[in-house]
C-alpha positions as CSV (number, residue, x, y, z in Angstrom):
1,M,80.4,133.8,121.2
2,G,83.1,131.7,119.7
3,A,82.9,128.2,118.4
4,V,82.0,125.2,120.3
5,V,84.8,123.8,121.8
6,F,85.2,120.4,123.7
7,G,81.6,119.5,122.1
8,N,79.7,121.4,125.1
9,E,77.6,124.2,123.9
10,F,76.5,124.9,127.4
11,F,80.1,125.2,128.5
12,D,80.9,127.5,125.8
13,Q,77.8,129.7,126.2
14,W,78.5,129.9,130.2
15,L,82.0,130.9,129.4
16,H,81.3,133.4,126.7
17,Q,78.6,135.2,129.1
18,K,81.0,134.8,132.3
19,S,83.9,136.4,130.4
20,N,81.6,139.1,128.8
21,E,80.6,140.1,132.3
22,I,84.2,140.3,133.8
23,L,85.5,142.4,130.9
24,A,82.8,144.6,131.4
25,K,83.8,145.2,135.0
26,V,87.6,145.3,134.1
27,E,87.5,149.0,133.7
28,K,85.4,149.9,136.8
29,E,86.7,147.6,139.8
30,K,89.4,145.1,140.5
31,I,88.7,141.4,139.3
32,S,89.3,138.5,141.5
33,N,91.5,135.5,141.0
34,E,88.5,133.6,139.9
35,D,87.7,136.0,137.3
36,M,91.2,136.1,136.1
37,L,91.1,132.2,135.8
38,I,87.7,132.6,133.7
39,L,89.3,135.0,131.4
40,S,92.6,132.8,131.1
41,L,90.4,129.9,130.4
42,K,88.2,131.9,127.6
43,A,91.6,132.9,126.2
44,Q,92.8,129.3,126.0
45,V,89.5,128.0,124.2
46,N,89.8,130.9,121.9
47,H,93.5,129.9,121.2
48,F,92.2,126.2,120.9
49,H,89.6,127.2,118.4
50,H,92.2,129.1,116.2
51,M,94.8,126.5,116.3
52,D,92.2,124.1,115.2
53,I,91.2,126.2,112.1
54,E,95.0,126.5,111.3
55,F,95.8,122.8,112.1
56,R,93.0,121.7,109.7
57,E,94.0,124.1,106.9
58,E,97.8,122.7,107.4
59,F,96.4,119.4,107.4
60,L,94.3,120.0,103.9
61,K,97.6,121.0,102.6
62,I,99.6,118.1,103.6
63,N,96.8,115.8,102.4
64,G,96.9,117.6,99.1
65,R,100.7,117.2,98.9
66,F,100.6,113.4,99.8
67,G,98.1,113.2,96.9
68,E,100.7,114.6,94.5
69,V,103.3,112.4,96.0
70,Q,101.1,109.6,95.5
71,G,100.5,110.3,92.0
72,Q,104.0,110.6,91.2
73,F,104.8,107.2,92.8
74,D,101.8,106.0,90.6
75,E,103.4,107.3,87.4
76,I,106.9,105.8,88.4
77,K,105.1,102.8,89.2
78,R,103.4,102.6,85.7
79,Q,106.5,103.5,84.0
80,F,108.4,100.5,85.7
81,T,105.6,98.4,84.9
82,L,106.0,99.2,81.2
83,K,109.9,98.7,81.3
84,F,109.7,95.3,83.0
85,E,106.9,94.2,80.4
86,Q,109.2,95.2,77.6
87,V,112.2,93.5,79.3
88,D,109.8,90.3,79.7
89,K,109.0,90.4,76.1
90,R,112.8,90.7,75.1
91,F,113.5,87.6,77.6
92,E,110.9,85.6,75.7
93,Q,112.6,86.5,72.3
94,V,115.8,85.5,73.7
95,D,114.5,82.2,75.2
96,K,113.0,81.4,71.9
97,R,116.4,82.1,70.1
98,F,118.0,79.8,72.5
99,E,115.5,77.1,72.0
100,Q,116.1,77.3,68.3
101,V,119.9,77.2,68.9
102,D,119.5,74.3,71.3
103,K,117.3,72.3,68.6
104,R,119.8,72.9,66.0
105,F,122.7,71.7,68.2
106,D,120.8,68.7,68.9
107,R,120.4,68.1,65.2
108,L,123.8,68.7,64.6
109,T,125.0,66.6,67.3
110,A,122.7,63.6,65.8
111,V,124.2,64.3,62.1
112,M,128.0,64.3,63.8
113,M,127.3,61.1,65.7
114,W,125.8,59.4,62.5
115,G,128.7,60.7,60.5
116,F,131.2,59.5,63.2
117,G,129.5,56.3,63.4
118,L,129.5,56.0,59.5
119,L,133.1,57.1,59.5
120,T,134.2,54.7,61.9
121,T,132.5,51.7,60.2
122,L,134.2,52.6,56.9
123,M,137.4,52.8,58.4
124,M,137.1,49.4,60.3
125,T,135.7,47.9,56.9
126,M,138.9,49.4,55.2
127,I,141.2,48.1,57.8
128,L,139.5,44.5,57.7
129,K,139.9,44.6,54.0
130,L,143.4,45.4,54.4
131,F,144.3,42.7,56.9
132,L,142.3,40.1,55.6
């Protein structure tokens, strides 16, 4: 008897028994159309069983291949994450440098403003002394 197809053991037992009876009388007598249908059905059930086995094997191969591809994607994701972390650290360093330059520029601007104010005051004082 073949594998249980369609989840019905009684049907499979009946089909197996009936097909064996028909095959036994093929050599001796002519078989009817009904007998031919039963043999065709038995052939189809056997075909379904073999195809089920083949498809399951193929699905296992495909599943394994998808697992490999998933592993490759995970590795690529890990590498990208590491690269982006490195880039993020570099941006943080550049940002700190810009903050330092900005503070220096603010100090320089303040010094220049005080210097310009003092220079203007000095110049005005000299001009006033010259004309008064």
